[in-house]
C-alpha positions as CSV (number, residue, x, y, z in Angstrom):
1,M,35.0,-37.7,-8.6
2,G,34.6,-39.3,-4.9
3,R,32.0,-39.9,-2.8
4,R,30.5,-36.8,-1.8
5,L,30.2,-35.9,1.7
6,E,26.4,-36.1,3.0
7,I,25.2,-32.9,5.0
8,L,22.5,-32.7,7.2
9,V,21.1,-29.1,7.5
10,V,19.1,-27.7,10.7
11,D,18.0,-24.3,10.6
12,D,14.5,-23.1,11.4
13,H,14.6,-20.6,8.3
14,L,13.4,-22.0,5.2
15,V,15.6,-19.1,3.3
16,V,18.5,-20.2,5.2
17,R,18.4,-23.6,4.8
18,E,17.8,-23.0,1.1
19,G,21.1,-20.7,0.5
20,L,23.2,-23.2,2.2
21,K,22.6,-25.5,0.0
22,R,22.7,-24.0,-2.9
23,I,26.5,-22.7,-1.6
24,L,27.3,-26.2,-0.7
25,D,25.6,-28.1,-3.4
26,E,27.9,-25.9,-6.2
27,C,30.6,-27.9,-4.1
28,E,31.8,-31.1,-5.9
29,D,32.7,-32.6,-2.6
30,F,29.5,-32.0,-1.0
31,V,25.7,-32.5,-0.8
32,V,22.9,-31.5,1.2
33,T,20.6,-34.7,1.7
34,A,18.4,-33.3,4.5
35,E,17.3,-30.5,6.1
36,A,15.5,-30.1,9.4
37,S,14.0,-26.8,11.3
38,T,13.6,-28.5,14.8
39,V,15.6,-30.7,17.0
40,S,13.0,-33.1,16.6
41,E,13.0,-33.5,12.8
42,A,17.0,-33.1,13.1
43,L,17.0,-36.4,15.6
44,T,14.3,-38.2,13.4
45,W,17.0,-37.7,10.2
46,L,19.6,-38.8,12.7
47,R,18.0,-42.1,13.1
48,K,17.2,-42.8,9.6
49,R,20.5,-42.1,7.9
50,H,24.1,-41.6,7.9
51,F,25.6,-38.3,7.6
52,D,29.1,-37.3,7.1
53,L,28.3,-33.7,8.8
54,V,25.7,-31.5,10.2
55,L,25.5,-27.8,9.7
56,L,23.6,-26.8,13.1
57,D,21.9,-23.0,14.1
58,I,22.0,-22.6,18.0
59,S,18.8,-20.8,17.6
60,L,15.9,-23.0,17.1
61,P,12.2,-23.5,18.1
62,E,11.1,-26.1,21.1
63,K,15.2,-26.6,22.3
64,T,18.3,-25.4,21.3
65,G,20.8,-26.4,18.9
66,L,22.7,-26.8,21.6
67,D,20.8,-29.4,23.1
68,L,20.6,-31.3,19.7
69,L,24.8,-31.3,19.9
70,K,24.9,-32.9,23.3
71,A,22.4,-35.7,21.6
72,I,24.6,-36.1,18.8
73,K,27.7,-36.1,20.5
74,K,26.2,-38.5,22.9
75,D,24.6,-40.9,20.5
76,L,27.0,-40.3,17.7
77,P,30.0,-38.7,19.0
78,R,32.1,-39.0,15.4
79,L,29.9,-37.2,13.7
80,P,31.2,-33.8,12.8
81,V,29.0,-30.9,13.3
82,L,29.8,-27.1,12.5
83,I,27.7,-24.7,14.6
84,L,26.8,-22.0,12.1
85,S,25.1,-18.7,14.2
86,A,23.7,-15.3,14.1
87,Y,26.1,-15.0,17.4
88,R,29.2,-13.6,17.5
89,E,31.7,-15.9,18.3
90,D,32.6,-14.7,21.5
91,H,29.0,-14.9,22.8
92,Y,28.7,-18.9,22.1
93,A,31.6,-20.4,20.4
94,V,33.7,-21.6,23.6
95,R,30.4,-23.0,24.5
96,A,29.7,-24.7,21.8
97,M,33.4,-26.3,21.8
98,K,33.3,-27.7,25.0
99,E,29.8,-29.1,24.4
100,G,31.2,-31.5,21.8
101,A,31.4,-28.4,18.4
102,D,33.9,-29.3,16.1
103,G,33.4,-25.6,14.2
104,Y,31.6,-22.6,14.9
105,L,31.0,-19.9,11.8
106,N,29.1,-16.7,12.1
107,K,26.0,-16.7,9.2
108,E,27.8,-13.2,8.2
109,S,31.2,-15.4,7.3
110,A,31.7,-15.1,3.1
111,S,30.4,-19.2,1.8
112,E,34.4,-19.3,0.9
113,S,35.1,-19.7,4.8
114,L,31.6,-21.7,5.2
115,I,33.1,-24.0,2.6
116,A,36.7,-24.2,3.8
117,A,35.0,-24.7,7.7
118,A,32.6,-27.4,6.1
119,R,36.0,-29.4,4.8
120,K,37.8,-28.5,7.7
121,V,35.6,-30.1,10.3
122,A,34.4,-33.0,8.3
123,S,37.8,-34.4,7.5
124,G,38.6,-34.7,11.2
125,G,39.8,-31.0,12.3
126,K,38.6,-28.3,14.3
127,Y,37.6,-25.1,12.8
């Protein structure tokens, strides 16, 4: 087995972060190495270490996930970002992709879709 891709999960709900971590850690190619519940916490992690992928919720306290997305793409333009949101694709997907997101997935999607989207985005594709 090769190196596992390191993921930062940004969501303000602990149960969501724990669920995502459980799903992704079962895959031999992923490992959740950090979690954040706010934009400022996520920015702190992004200054501290390297990640291969960011899973990002749109709805966060203080600032939105789209604000964080803009900051990521300004400072780390090659870092893949997969938006994982409760909002349907027709509400935010186009806007998120225009802001630089590499993929958009609704939280009601099956875990297999999450894994497929994460693999696609982490390998440089769009989802």
